[in-house]
BALOBA-1460 file (C-alpha; in Angstrom, 3 decimals):
// residues 403
<rec num="1" residu="m" x="-11.370" y="14.557" z="-25.938"/>
<rec num="2" residu="l" x="-12.470" y="13.394" z="-22.825"/>
<rec num="3" residu="s" x="-13.766" y="16.405" z="-20.792"/>
<rec num="4" residu="l" x="-12.189" y="17.246" z="-17.509"/>
<rec num="5" residu="r" x="-15.643" y="18.716" z="-16.243"/>
<rec num="6" residu="p" x="-16.402" y="15.937" z="-14.362"/>
<rec num="7" residu="i" x="-13.104" y="15.607" z="-12.791"/>
<rec num="8" residu="r" x="-12.669" y="19.275" z="-11.666"/>
<rec num="9" residu="r" x="-15.144" y="18.822" z="-8.946"/>
<rec num="10" residu="f" x="-12.950" y="16.315" z="-7.291"/>
<rec num="11" residu="c" x="-9.610" y="18.336" z="-7.468"/>
<rec num="12" residu="h" x="-8.171" y="19.971" z="-4.673"/>
<rec num="13" residu="a" x="-9.457" y="23.685" z="-3.889"/>
<rec num="14" residu="a" x="-5.884" y="24.815" z="-3.208"/>
<rec num="15" residu="a" x="-4.680" y="23.680" z="-6.617"/>
<rec num="16" residu="p" x="-4.403" y="26.704" z="-9.151"/>
<rec num="17" residu="a" x="-7.147" y="26.588" z="-12.000"/>
<rec num="18" residu="s" x="-4.558" y="28.008" z="-14.513"/>
<rec num="19" residu="a" x="-0.739" y="26.607" z="-14.946"/>
<rec num="20" residu="s" x="0.274" y="29.938" z="-16.542"/>
<rec num="21" residu="a" x="-1.237" y="32.079" z="-13.448"/>
<rec num="22" residu="a" x="0.782" y="29.751" z="-11.046"/>
<rec num="23" residu="l" x="3.846" y="30.328" z="-12.977"/>
<rec num="24" residu="k" x="3.427" y="33.980" z="-13.123"/>
<rec num="25" residu="d" x="2.821" y="34.230" z="-9.334"/>
<rec num="26" residu="c" x="5.602" y="32.003" z="-8.247"/>
<rec num="27" residu="s" x="7.877" y="33.646" z="-10.721"/>
<rec num="28" residu="s" x="7.841" y="36.903" z="-8.893"/>
<rec num="29" residu="a" x="8.415" y="34.952" z="-5.477"/>
<rec num="30" residu="v" x="11.254" y="33.411" z="-7.243"/>
<rec num="31" residu="s" x="12.788" y="36.755" z="-8.121"/>
<rec num="32" residu="n" x="12.777" y="37.781" z="-4.607"/>
<rec num="33" residu="k" x="14.949" y="34.889" z="-3.429"/>
<rec num="34" residu="v" x="17.197" y="32.963" z="-5.816"/>
<rec num="35" residu="f" x="19.676" y="30.185" z="-4.888"/>
<rec num="36" residu="n" x="22.499" y="29.489" z="-7.179"/>
<rec num="37" residu="p" x="23.176" y="25.725" z="-6.771"/>
<rec num="38" residu="k" x="26.959" y="26.631" z="-6.908"/>
<rec num="39" residu="e" x="26.863" y="28.426" z="-4.001"/>
<rec num="40" residu="l" x="25.398" y="25.811" z="-1.918"/>
<rec num="41" residu="e" x="27.928" y="24.853" z="1.155"/>
<rec num="42" residu="e" x="26.236" y="21.597" z="0.961"/>
<rec num="43" residu="p" x="25.264" y="19.065" z="-1.779"/>
<rec num="44" residu="a" x="21.750" y="19.979" z="-2.933"/>
<rec num="45" residu="l" x="20.360" y="16.558" z="-2.053"/>
<rec num="46" residu="v" x="21.597" y="16.834" z="1.504"/>
<rec num="47" residu="k" x="20.110" y="20.147" z="1.752"/>
<rec num="48" residu="l" x="16.523" y="19.423" z="0.180"/>
<rec num="49" residu="k" x="16.436" y="16.660" z="2.734"/>
<rec num="50" residu="a" x="17.013" y="18.502" z="5.565"/>
<rec num="51" residu="e" x="14.796" y="21.618" z="4.562"/>
<rec num="52" residu="r" x="11.861" y="21.980" z="6.521"/>
<rec num="53" residu="d" x="10.308" y="25.254" z="5.628"/>
<rec num="54" residu="p" x="7.973" y="25.143" z="2.734"/>
<rec num="55" residu="d" x="9.165" y="28.358" z="1.077"/>
<rec num="56" residu="k" x="12.747" y="27.738" z="1.236"/>
<rec num="57" residu="l" x="12.436" y="23.863" z="0.061"/>
<rec num="58" residu="f" x="10.472" y="25.368" z="-3.044"/>
<rec num="59" residu="h" x="13.051" y="28.149" z="-3.851"/>
<rec num="60" residu="l" x="16.025" y="25.631" z="-3.337"/>
<rec num="61" residu="f" x="14.381" y="22.811" z="-5.556"/>
<rec num="62" residu="k" x="13.684" y="25.655" z="-8.210"/>
<rec num="63" residu="a" x="17.530" y="26.769" z="-8.042"/>
<rec num="64" residu="n" x="18.435" y="23.276" z="-8.994"/>
<rec num="65" residu="a" x="15.620" y="22.816" z="-11.418"/>
<rec num="66" residu="h" x="18.594" y="22.019" z="-14.169"/>
<rec num="67" residu="n" x="20.924" y="19.940" z="-11.725"/>
<rec num="68" residu="r" x="20.167" y="16.201" z="-12.980"/>
<rec num="69" residu="i" x="21.614" y="14.930" z="-9.595"/>
<rec num="70" residu="v" x="18.471" y="16.368" z="-7.982"/>
<rec num="71" residu="v" x="16.063" y="16.030" z="-11.155"/>
<rec num="72" residu="e" x="16.804" y="12.239" z="-11.945"/>
<rec num="73" residu="n" x="16.657" y="11.311" z="-8.068"/>
<rec num="74" residu="r" x="13.110" y="9.988" z="-7.763"/>
<rec num="75" residu="f" x="12.975" y="10.010" z="-3.897"/>
<rec num="76" residu="a" x="14.286" y="13.753" z="-3.681"/>
<rec num="77" residu="f" x="11.522" y="14.531" z="-6.495"/>
<rec num="78" residu="e" x="8.947" y="12.785" z="-4.583"/>
<rec num="79" residu="d" x="9.617" y="13.477" z="-1.092"/>
<rec num="80" residu="t" x="9.926" y="17.431" z="-2.169"/>
<rec num="81" residu="v" x="6.287" y="17.211" z="-3.670"/>
<rec num="82" residu="a" x="4.900" y="15.207" z="-0.585"/>
<rec num="83" residu="r" x="6.270" y="17.806" z="1.795"/>
<rec num="84" residu="l" x="4.761" y="20.772" z="-0.180"/>
<rec num="85" residu="a" x="1.569" y="18.842" z="-0.435"/>
<rec num="86" residu="g" x="1.399" y="18.349" z="3.387"/>
<rec num="87" residu="a" x="2.157" y="21.907" z="3.690"/>
<rec num="88" residu="q" x="-0.961" y="22.689" z="1.264"/>
<rec num="89" residu="r" x="1.416" y="24.566" z="-1.216"/>
<rec num="90" residu="f" x="-0.321" y="23.088" z="-4.284"/>
<rec num="91" residu="d" x="0.692" y="26.316" z="-6.116"/>
<rec num="92" residu="y" x="4.531" y="25.622" z="-5.634"/>
<rec num="93" residu="i" x="3.980" y="21.995" z="-6.578"/>
<rec num="94" residu="e" x="2.270" y="23.242" z="-9.844"/>
<rec num="95" residu="h" x="5.134" y="25.613" z="-10.439"/>
<rec num="96" residu="l" x="7.881" y="23.097" z="-10.100"/>
<rec num="97" residu="l" x="6.349" y="20.419" z="-12.312"/>
<rec num="98" residu="e" x="5.027" y="22.586" z="-15.175"/>
<rec num="99" residu="h" x="8.640" y="24.366" z="-15.397"/>
<rec num="100" residu="q" x="9.973" y="20.772" z="-15.351"/>
<rec num="101" residu="k" x="7.865" y="19.781" z="-18.579"/>
<rec num="102" residu="t" x="9.619" y="22.851" z="-20.275"/>
<rec num="103" residu="l" x="13.151" y="21.246" z="-19.836"/>
<rec num="104" residu="p" x="14.883" y="18.737" z="-22.107"/>
<rec num="105" residu="q" x="13.654" y="15.851" z="-19.922"/>
<rec num="106" residu="g" x="10.052" y="16.875" z="-20.813"/>
<rec num="107" residu="r" x="10.404" y="14.979" z="-23.998"/>
<rec num="108" residu="r" x="11.088" y="11.685" z="-22.235"/>
<rec num="109" residu="e" x="7.627" y="9.975" z="-21.561"/>
<rec num="110" residu="g" x="9.091" y="7.874" z="-18.751"/>
<rec num="111" residu="f" x="9.958" y="11.698" z="-17.205"/>
<rec num="112" residu="i" x="6.256" y="12.836" z="-18.163"/>
<rec num="113" residu="v" x="5.090" y="9.478" z="-16.257"/>
<rec num="114" residu="r" x="6.722" y="10.509" z="-13.100"/>
<rec num="115" residu="i" x="5.204" y="13.969" z="-13.460"/>
<rec num="116" residu="i" x="1.532" y="12.494" z="-13.943"/>
<rec num="117" residu="m" x="2.213" y="10.242" z="-10.894"/>
<rec num="118" residu="l" x="3.389" y="13.047" z="-8.410"/>
<rec num="119" residu="y" x="0.353" y="14.960" z="-9.326"/>
<rec num="120" residu="g" x="-1.486" y="12.209" z="-8.436"/>
<rec num="121" residu="k" x="0.327" y="11.650" z="-5.068"/>
<rec num="122" residu="a" x="-0.343" y="15.594" z="-4.308"/>
<rec num="123" residu="g" x="-4.258" y="15.002" z="-5.044"/>
<rec num="124" residu="m" x="-3.999" y="17.189" z="-8.173"/>
<rec num="125" residu="t" x="-5.745" y="14.837" z="-10.601"/>
<rec num="126" residu="e" x="-6.624" y="17.509" z="-12.806"/>
<rec num="127" residu="n" x="-3.078" y="18.605" z="-13.309"/>
<rec num="128" residu="a" x="-2.170" y="15.076" z="-13.833"/>
<rec num="129" residu="i" x="-4.769" y="14.442" z="-16.673"/>
<rec num="130" residu="r" x="-4.041" y="17.567" z="-18.221"/>
<rec num="131" residu="t" x="-0.509" y="16.857" z="-18.471"/>
<rec num="132" residu="f" x="-1.258" y="13.479" z="-20.163"/>
<rec num="133" residu="y" x="-3.503" y="15.247" z="-22.964"/>
<rec num="134" residu="d" x="-0.755" y="17.999" z="-23.566"/>
<rec num="135" residu="m" x="2.279" y="15.514" z="-23.888"/>
<rec num="136" residu="h" x="2.284" y="16.389" z="-27.700"/>
<rec num="137" residu="l" x="2.998" y="20.070" z="-26.553"/>
<rec num="138" residu="y" x="6.478" y="19.093" z="-25.172"/>
<rec num="139" residu="g" x="7.389" y="16.802" z="-28.036"/>
<rec num="140" residu="c" x="6.564" y="13.670" z="-26.121"/>
<rec num="141" residu="r" x="4.798" y="10.673" z="-27.636"/>
<rec num="142" residu="r" x="2.217" y="8.934" z="-25.882"/>
<rec num="143" residu="t" x="2.203" y="5.192" z="-25.339"/>
<rec num="144" residu="v" x="0.065" y="2.673" z="-23.340"/>
<rec num="145" residu="k" x="2.839" y="3.710" z="-20.518"/>
<rec num="146" residu="s" x="1.575" y="7.240" z="-19.937"/>
<rec num="147" residu="f" x="-1.861" y="6.088" z="-20.661"/>
<rec num="148" residu="n" x="-1.668" y="3.596" z="-17.393"/>
<rec num="149" residu="a" x="-0.082" y="6.373" z="-15.490"/>
<rec num="150" residu="a" x="-2.883" y="8.882" z="-16.175"/>
<rec num="151" residu="l" x="-5.732" y="6.210" z="-15.718"/>
<rec num="152" residu="r" x="-4.022" y="5.111" z="-12.209"/>
<rec num="153" residu="v" x="-4.434" y="8.680" z="-11.021"/>
<rec num="154" residu="l" x="-7.922" y="8.887" z="-12.300"/>
<rec num="155" residu="t" x="-9.084" y="6.021" z="-10.489"/>
<rec num="156" residu="q" x="-8.058" y="7.988" z="-7.123"/>
<rec num="157" residu="l" x="-11.331" y="9.775" z="-7.819"/>
<rec num="158" residu="r" x="-13.357" y="6.358" z="-7.544"/>
<rec num="159" residu="d" x="-15.701" y="8.031" z="-10.261"/>
<rec num="160" residu="l" x="-16.812" y="4.903" z="-12.192"/>
<rec num="161" residu="r" x="-18.030" y="7.176" z="-14.892"/>
<rec num="162" residu="a" x="-15.036" y="9.061" z="-15.634"/>
<rec num="163" residu="i" x="-13.015" y="5.859" z="-15.599"/>
<rec num="164" residu="e" x="-15.269" y="4.223" z="-18.238"/>
<rec num="165" residu="d" x="-15.117" y="7.323" z="-20.652"/>
<rec num="166" residu="f" x="-11.335" y="7.712" z="-20.033"/>
<rec num="167" residu="v" x="-10.944" y="4.043" z="-21.179"/>
<rec num="168" residu="r" x="-13.628" y="4.024" z="-23.811"/>
<rec num="169" residu="e" x="-12.572" y="7.047" z="-25.770"/>
<rec num="170" residu="v" x="-8.677" y="7.883" z="-25.086"/>
<rec num="171" residu="p" x="-7.312" y="4.887" z="-26.792"/>
<rec num="172" residu="s" x="-8.678" y="5.396" z="-29.829"/>
<rec num="173" residu="k" x="-8.198" y="9.157" z="-29.912"/>
<rec num="174" residu="f" x="-4.416" y="8.552" z="-29.632"/>
<rec num="175" residu="d" x="-3.935" y="5.413" z="-31.162"/>
<rec num="176" residu="i" x="-3.241" y="3.673" z="-27.927"/>
<rec num="177" residu="q" x="-3.422" y="-0.391" z="-27.432"/>
<rec num="178" residu="l" x="-4.355" y="-1.275" z="-24.042"/>
<rec num="179" residu="d" x="-2.383" y="-4.079" z="-22.092"/>
<rec num="180" residu="i" x="-2.902" y="-6.120" z="-19.265"/>
<rec num="181" residu="f" x="-1.614" y="-3.480" z="-16.968"/>
<rec num="182" residu="s" x="-4.598" y="-1.192" z="-18.152"/>
<rec num="183" residu="v" x="-6.966" y="-4.048" z="-17.546"/>
<rec num="184" residu="n" x="-5.674" y="-4.633" z="-13.890"/>
<rec num="185" residu="i" x="-5.832" y="-1.008" z="-13.192"/>
<rec num="186" residu="v" x="-9.425" y="-0.837" z="-13.663"/>
<rec num="187" residu="v" x="-10.482" y="-4.296" z="-12.415"/>
<rec num="188" residu="k" x="-8.850" y="-3.280" z="-8.921"/>
<rec num="189" residu="a" x="-10.491" y="0.255" z="-9.165"/>
<rec num="190" residu="f" x="-13.822" y="-1.508" z="-9.689"/>
<rec num="191" residu="c" x="-13.428" y="-4.151" z="-6.861"/>
<rec num="192" residu="d" x="-12.200" y="-0.987" z="-4.306"/>
<rec num="193" residu="m" x="-15.381" y="0.555" z="-5.005"/>
<rec num="194" residu="g" x="-17.152" y="-2.403" z="-4.270"/>
<rec num="195" residu="d" x="-18.445" y="-3.184" z="-8.193"/>
<rec num="196" residu="l" x="-17.599" y="-6.560" z="-8.451"/>
<rec num="197" residu="d" x="-19.629" y="-7.754" z="-11.292"/>
<rec num="198" residu="k" x="-18.563" y="-4.737" z="-13.483"/>
<rec num="199" residu="a" x="-14.864" y="-5.491" z="-12.625"/>
<rec num="200" residu="y" x="-15.462" y="-9.323" z="-13.776"/>
<rec num="201" residu="l" x="-17.104" y="-7.968" z="-16.888"/>
<rec num="202" residu="i" x="-14.152" y="-5.803" z="-17.721"/>
<rec num="203" residu="m" x="-11.863" y="-8.965" z="-17.577"/>
<rec num="204" residu="v" x="-14.189" y="-11.050" z="-19.778"/>
<rec num="205" residu="e" x="-14.395" y="-8.194" z="-22.241"/>
<rec num="206" residu="m" x="-10.755" y="-7.543" z="-22.594"/>
<rec num="207" residu="g" x="-10.289" y="-11.239" z="-23.085"/>
<rec num="208" residu="k" x="-12.395" y="-11.144" z="-26.168"/>
<rec num="209" residu="m" x="-10.332" y="-8.386" z="-27.422"/>
<rec num="210" residu="g" x="-7.296" y="-10.578" z="-26.868"/>
<rec num="211" residu="i" x="-5.726" y="-9.379" z="-23.594"/>
<rec num="212" residu="s" x="-5.796" y="-12.360" z="-21.554"/>
<rec num="213" residu="p" x="-6.120" y="-12.034" z="-17.528"/>
<rec num="214" residu="d" x="-2.974" y="-12.751" z="-15.659"/>
<rec num="215" residu="v" x="-2.390" y="-14.010" z="-12.015"/>
<rec num="216" residu="i" x="-2.861" y="-10.271" z="-10.788"/>
<rec num="217" residu="t" x="-6.058" y="-10.138" z="-12.263"/>
<rec num="218" residu="y" x="-7.265" y="-13.268" z="-11.094"/>
<rec num="219" residu="t" x="-5.896" y="-12.524" z="-7.466"/>
<rec num="220" residu="t" x="-7.276" y="-9.187" z="-7.480"/>
<rec num="221" residu="l" x="-11.127" y="-10.621" z="-8.318"/>
<rec num="222" residu="m" x="-10.761" y="-13.653" z="-6.092"/>
<rec num="223" residu="s" x="-9.639" y="-11.431" z="-2.915"/>
<rec num="224" residu="a" x="-12.666" y="-9.073" z="-3.727"/>
<rec num="225" residu="f" x="-15.356" y="-11.647" z="-4.016"/>
<rec num="226" residu="y" x="-14.179" y="-13.674" z="-0.746"/>
<rec num="227" residu="k" x="-13.977" y="-10.367" z="1.121"/>
<rec num="228" residu="h" x="-17.689" y="-9.816" z="0.024"/>
<rec num="229" residu="n" x="-18.644" y="-13.608" z="0.977"/>
<rec num="230" residu="r" x="-19.251" y="-14.300" z="-2.546"/>
<rec num="231" residu="y" x="-17.364" y="-17.663" z="-1.964"/>
<rec num="232" residu="e" x="-18.527" y="-19.428" z="-5.252"/>
<rec num="233" residu="i" x="-17.340" y="-17.139" z="-7.373"/>
<rec num="234" residu="g" x="-13.885" y="-16.644" z="-5.836"/>
<rec num="235" residu="n" x="-13.720" y="-20.743" z="-6.072"/>
<rec num="236" residu="g" x="-14.756" y="-20.453" z="-9.709"/>
<rec num="237" residu="l" x="-12.175" y="-17.806" z="-10.408"/>
<rec num="238" residu="w" x="-9.365" y="-20.058" z="-8.754"/>
<rec num="239" residu="n" x="-10.480" y="-23.070" z="-11.000"/>
<rec num="240" residu="l" x="-10.785" y="-20.808" z="-14.128"/>
<rec num="241" residu="m" x="-7.067" y="-19.449" z="-13.543"/>
<rec num="242" residu="v" x="-5.854" y="-23.056" z="-13.164"/>
<rec num="243" residu="l" x="-7.898" y="-24.544" z="-16.156"/>
<rec num="244" residu="r" x="-6.317" y="-21.583" z="-18.311"/>
<rec num="245" residu="g" x="-2.696" y="-22.652" z="-17.110"/>
<rec num="246" residu="c" x="-2.058" y="-19.468" z="-15.142"/>
<rec num="247" residu="l" x="-0.115" y="-20.524" z="-12.167"/>
<rec num="248" residu="p" x="-0.994" y="-18.723" z="-8.876"/>
<rec num="249" residu="n" x="1.795" y="-16.693" z="-7.230"/>
<rec num="250" residu="l" x="2.438" y="-15.960" z="-3.469"/>
<rec num="251" residu="a" x="-0.295" y="-13.212" z="-3.212"/>
<rec num="252" residu="t" x="-3.082" y="-15.658" z="-4.897"/>
<rec num="253" residu="f" x="-2.160" y="-18.608" z="-2.350"/>
<rec num="254" residu="n" x="-2.534" y="-16.317" z="0.671"/>
<rec num="255" residu="v" x="-5.681" y="-15.150" z="-0.693"/>
<rec num="256" residu="r" x="-6.910" y="-18.876" z="-1.134"/>
<rec num="257" residu="i" x="-5.657" y="-19.881" z="2.514"/>
<rec num="258" residu="q" x="-7.182" y="-16.616" z="4.166"/>
<rec num="259" residu="y" x="-10.649" y="-18.028" z="2.764"/>
<rec num="260" residu="l" x="-10.155" y="-21.483" z="3.723"/>
<rec num="261" residu="v" x="-9.115" y="-19.976" z="7.255"/>
<rec num="262" residu="c" x="-12.241" y="-17.728" z="7.504"/>
<rec num="263" residu="k" x="-14.181" y="-20.956" z="6.776"/>
<rec num="264" residu="r" x="-12.690" y="-22.858" z="9.374"/>
<rec num="265" residu="r" x="-11.004" y="-25.265" z="6.860"/>
<rec num="266" residu="a" x="-7.761" y="-25.537" z="8.675"/>
<rec num="267" residu="w" x="-6.491" y="-28.528" z="7.181"/>
<rec num="268" residu="e" x="-7.159" y="-27.614" z="3.628"/>
<rec num="269" residu="a" x="-5.336" y="-24.356" z="4.376"/>
<rec num="270" residu="n" x="-2.229" y="-26.555" z="5.549"/>
<rec num="271" residu="r" x="-2.589" y="-28.834" z="1.922"/>
<rec num="272" residu="v" x="-2.440" y="-25.683" z="0.185"/>
<rec num="273" residu="m" x="0.582" y="-24.484" z="1.788"/>
<rec num="274" residu="s" x="2.253" y="-27.801" z="1.080"/>
<rec num="275" residu="l" x="1.168" y="-27.422" z="-2.410"/>
<rec num="276" residu="m" x="3.018" y="-24.142" z="-2.624"/>
<rec num="277" residu="r" x="6.382" y="-25.687" z="-1.803"/>
<rec num="278" residu="t" x="5.638" y="-28.269" z="-4.252"/>
<rec num="279" residu="l" x="5.310" y="-25.642" z="-7.077"/>
<rec num="280" residu="g" x="8.697" y="-23.820" z="-5.597"/>
<rec num="281" residu="i" x="6.577" y="-21.093" z="-3.863"/>
<rec num="282" residu="a" x="8.079" y="-20.303" z="-0.440"/>
<rec num="283" residu="p" x="5.310" y="-19.281" z="2.121"/>
<rec num="284" residu="d" x="5.936" y="-15.925" z="3.699"/>
<rec num="285" residu="e" x="5.060" y="-14.640" z="7.259"/>
<rec num="286" residu="v" x="1.491" y="-13.979" z="6.012"/>
<rec num="287" residu="t" x="1.277" y="-17.295" z="4.846"/>
<rec num="288" residu="f" x="2.340" y="-19.101" z="8.140"/>
<rec num="289" residu="n" x="0.413" y="-16.638" z="10.443"/>
<rec num="290" residu="l" x="-2.854" y="-17.699" z="8.665"/>
<rec num="291" residu="v" x="-2.186" y="-21.324" z="8.897"/>
<rec num="292" residu="i" x="-1.550" y="-20.852" z="12.659"/>
<rec num="293" residu="k" x="-4.626" y="-18.892" z="13.319"/>
<rec num="294" residu="g" x="-6.615" y="-21.829" z="11.223"/>
<rec num="295" residu="f" x="-5.199" y="-24.352" z="13.465"/>
<rec num="296" residu="c" x="-5.765" y="-22.250" z="16.879"/>
<rec num="297" residu="q" x="-9.318" y="-21.281" z="15.874"/>
<rec num="298" residu="a" x="-10.039" y="-25.116" z="15.510"/>
<rec num="299" residu="e" x="-8.411" y="-25.825" z="18.493"/>
<rec num="300" residu="y" x="-5.760" y="-27.950" z="17.069"/>
<rec num="301" residu="f" x="-2.872" y="-26.288" z="19.382"/>
<rec num="302" residu="d" x="-0.420" y="-28.915" z="18.609"/>
<rec num="303" residu="m" x="-0.671" y="-28.275" z="14.982"/>
<rec num="304" residu="a" x="-0.375" y="-24.595" z="15.447"/>
<rec num="305" residu="k" x="2.978" y="-25.039" z="17.456"/>
<rec num="306" residu="r" x="4.335" y="-27.516" z="14.842"/>
<rec num="307" residu="a" x="3.576" y="-24.943" z="12.237"/>
<rec num="308" residu="y" x="5.411" y="-22.133" z="14.308"/>
<rec num="309" residu="s" x="8.353" y="-24.603" z="14.722"/>
<rec num="310" residu="a" x="8.486" y="-25.024" z="10.955"/>
<rec num="311" residu="f" x="8.186" y="-21.422" z="10.630"/>
<rec num="312" residu="r" x="11.058" y="-20.823" z="12.749"/>
<rec num="313" residu="s" x="13.322" y="-23.861" z="11.396"/>
<rec num="314" residu="r" x="13.137" y="-22.264" z="7.902"/>
<rec num="315" residu="g" x="14.950" y="-18.861" z="9.091"/>
<rec num="316" residu="y" x="11.960" y="-16.983" z="9.456"/>
<rec num="317" residu="k" x="11.504" y="-14.402" z="12.318"/>
<rec num="318" residu="p" x="8.001" y="-13.749" z="13.843"/>
<rec num="319" residu="n" x="6.544" y="-10.547" z="13.088"/>
<rec num="320" residu="a" x="3.996" y="-8.815" z="15.573"/>
<rec num="321" residu="k" x="1.086" y="-10.445" z="13.815"/>
<rec num="322" residu="i" x="2.320" y="-13.864" z="14.413"/>
<rec num="323" residu="y" x="3.381" y="-13.050" z="18.111"/>
<rec num="324" residu="q" x="-0.250" y="-11.635" z="18.595"/>
<rec num="325" residu="t" x="-1.877" y="-14.867" z="17.345"/>
<rec num="326" residu="m" x="0.424" y="-17.487" z="19.229"/>
<rec num="327" residu="i" x="0.091" y="-15.525" z="22.332"/>
<rec num="328" residu="h" x="-3.453" y="-14.906" z="22.278"/>
<rec num="329" residu="y" x="-4.363" y="-18.599" z="21.634"/>
<rec num="330" residu="l" x="-1.689" y="-20.076" z="23.974"/>
<rec num="331" residu="c" x="-3.483" y="-18.101" z="26.606"/>
<rec num="332" residu="k" x="-6.803" y="-19.436" z="25.272"/>
<rec num="333" residu="e" x="-5.392" y="-23.036" z="25.627"/>
<rec num="334" residu="g" x="-3.856" y="-22.398" z="29.046"/>
<rec num="335" residu="d" x="-0.262" y="-22.590" z="27.990"/>
<rec num="336" residu="f" x="0.843" y="-19.673" z="29.825"/>
<rec num="337" residu="g" x="4.328" y="-20.697" z="30.287"/>
<rec num="338" residu="v" x="5.041" y="-20.756" z="26.337"/>
<rec num="339" residu="a" x="2.671" y="-17.730" z="25.828"/>
<rec num="340" residu="y" x="5.005" y="-15.716" z="28.619"/>
<rec num="341" residu="t" x="8.254" y="-16.504" z="26.769"/>
<rec num="342" residu="m" x="6.811" y="-15.227" z="23.468"/>
<rec num="343" residu="c" x="5.067" y="-12.227" z="24.927"/>
<rec num="344" residu="k" x="8.446" y="-11.332" z="26.724"/>
<rec num="345" residu="d" x="10.268" y="-11.833" z="23.400"/>
<rec num="346" residu="s" x="7.792" y="-9.686" z="21.378"/>
<rec num="347" residu="m" x="7.770" y="-6.814" z="23.684"/>
<rec num="348" residu="q" x="11.583" y="-6.604" z="24.071"/>
<rec num="349" residu="k" x="11.405" y="-5.949" z="20.408"/>
<rec num="350" residu="n" x="8.697" y="-3.323" z="20.838"/>
<rec num="351" residu="w" x="5.829" y="-5.520" z="19.482"/>
<rec num="352" residu="f" x="3.175" y="-5.450" z="22.198"/>
<rec num="353" residu="p" x="0.268" y="-7.733" z="22.081"/>
<rec num="354" residu="s" x="-3.187" y="-6.190" z="22.570"/>
<rec num="355" residu="v" x="-4.091" y="-5.091" z="26.147"/>
<rec num="356" residu="d" x="-7.117" y="-7.933" z="26.385"/>
<rec num="357" residu="t" x="-4.186" y="-10.244" z="25.470"/>
<rec num="358" residu="i" x="-1.719" y="-9.183" z="28.188"/>
<rec num="359" residu="y" x="-4.413" y="-9.103" z="30.625"/>
<rec num="360" residu="e" x="-5.530" y="-12.753" z="29.875"/>
<rec num="361" residu="l" x="-1.783" y="-13.641" z="30.098"/>
<rec num="362" residu="l" x="-1.383" y="-11.959" z="33.567"/>
<rec num="363" residu="e" x="-4.325" y="-13.371" z="35.053"/>
<rec num="364" residu="g" x="-3.069" y="-16.695" z="33.887"/>
<rec num="365" residu="l" x="0.454" y="-16.239" z="35.152"/>
<rec num="366" residu="k" x="-0.979" y="-15.310" z="38.592"/>
<rec num="367" residu="k" x="-3.235" y="-17.990" z="39.076"/>
<rec num="368" residu="s" x="-0.462" y="-20.430" z="38.240"/>
<rec num="369" residu="g" x="1.520" y="-18.955" z="41.065"/>
<rec num="370" residu="k" x="3.950" y="-17.369" z="38.641"/>
<rec num="371" residu="l" x="4.144" y="-13.639" z="40.108"/>
<rec num="372" residu="g" x="7.547" y="-13.275" z="38.990"/>
<rec num="373" residu="k" x="6.878" y="-13.656" z="35.477"/>
<rec num="374" residu="a" x="3.750" y="-11.561" z="35.725"/>
<rec num="375" residu="e" x="5.730" y="-8.744" z="37.012"/>
<rec num="376" residu="a" x="8.297" y="-9.257" z="34.195"/>
<rec num="377" residu="i" x="5.569" y="-8.780" z="31.777"/>
<rec num="378" residu="m" x="4.160" y="-5.531" z="33.589"/>
<rec num="379" residu="t" x="7.604" y="-3.880" z="33.736"/>
<rec num="380" residu="l" x="7.918" y="-4.186" z="30.073"/>
<rec num="381" residu="a" x="4.188" y="-2.932" z="29.369"/>
<rec num="382" residu="r" x="5.089" y="0.141" z="31.303"/>
<rec num="383" residu="k" x="8.242" y="0.914" z="29.432"/>
<rec num="384" residu="r" x="5.987" y="0.641" z="26.088"/>
<rec num="385" residu="v" x="6.712" y="3.704" z="23.779"/>
<rec num="386" residu="p" x="4.039" y="5.112" z="23.062"/>
<rec num="387" residu="p" x="2.808" y="4.504" z="26.441"/>
<rec num="388" residu="y" x="-0.617" y="2.574" z="27.249"/>
<rec num="389" residu="p" x="-3.415" y="4.747" z="28.060"/>
<rec num="390" residu="r" x="-3.617" y="5.643" z="31.935"/>
<rec num="391" residu="d" x="-6.938" y="3.514" z="32.158"/>
<rec num="392" residu="k" x="-5.333" y="0.453" z="30.210"/>
<rec num="393" residu="l" x="-2.489" y="0.296" z="32.446"/>
<rec num="394" residu="a" x="-3.962" y="0.918" z="35.381"/>
<rec num="395" residu="a" x="-6.299" y="-2.303" z="34.665"/>
<rec num="396" residu="l" x="-3.294" y="-4.409" z="33.910"/>
<rec num="397" residu="e" x="-1.707" y="-3.059" z="37.308"/>
<rec num="398" residu="s" x="-5.097" y="-3.856" z="39.036"/>
<rec num="399" residu="i" x="-4.437" y="-7.753" z="38.106"/>
<rec num="400" residu="l" x="-1.162" y="-7.903" z="40.398"/>
<rec num="401" residu="s" x="-2.791" y="-5.766" z="43.125"/>
<rec num="402" residu="k" x="-5.464" y="-8.204" z="43.778"/>
<rec num="403" residu="r" x="-5.051" y="-10.886" z="46.715"/>
């Protein structure tokens, strides 16, 4: 059995060392103030959502521990644990979750997976891993689903040794067959920690065991290698994926297009977007923003405008990033009229470009004699919520006060 020693040092100090101790302490607290679900003047879910006091929230959830409407409601459970974690009441979290294990639902693997993930979200990694190891105590069978949940929580520690030990020792101990989800969890963890070579080797080793990489595996690795400027390997993974008949998805295409844009290969990025449509994959806001940015950086402003028009004609609505990209480069080009229209539209939706972009736009409007439009932009800037810092706002105001 994998020792929890290397894990304990990472666990939150506020989490009790013993579940039984927490249950005992909290039980005495519960005895002082018990809520009867039948006496609630409002539905339990409504009261849980409205309650802001951690102590009252704990007692209210505890009183409804057998209420299936509460217990089976994923949002209510997650929200309660998140707010107790925010209040640093890890003892309450442990009491609630340990108690849930003893109830009939504790025999369902899906429910225990939820407990493991909730412990993980609260930063109580040791409790999550212990829950996985103790599943037989609740009469619950382990499968790769609960293994993957525990593995996902364990990766939060960013401890390569602990992850490797868990993957090497646990499957054989509990007769669990790893699946592609297990591989993807480990690959992503290693990529996030910057050990790209190890992540790649994991994919290769698992392939020898009969677990073929899927589009998520390739996309995760490609993104990481491109991010670390190891373009040759990223390109090789793209070719390998296609060669093995694994079709890219939207995320894969966006990763590829982002790489091409970073390398100032705007036309190739645009061709890849066209390929997406041929394969029946619709580009999203991220795709269009990247292509637009690519054309702008290469100073093909007419093509950027055409891409933006195509984006709008397909029923998409620009988001804050697309507005920022277009306004910034329109100002660079000197097209302050179109930049003004887009900036005004963006600000009215409470999406404000960077101060530097607004500054450049105001200067351009003033130089071209469009003071009325400059004043309109300044009026919207003053209404920003939350407001701009005083020094930033003063810098914008100074443009209009200059003669």
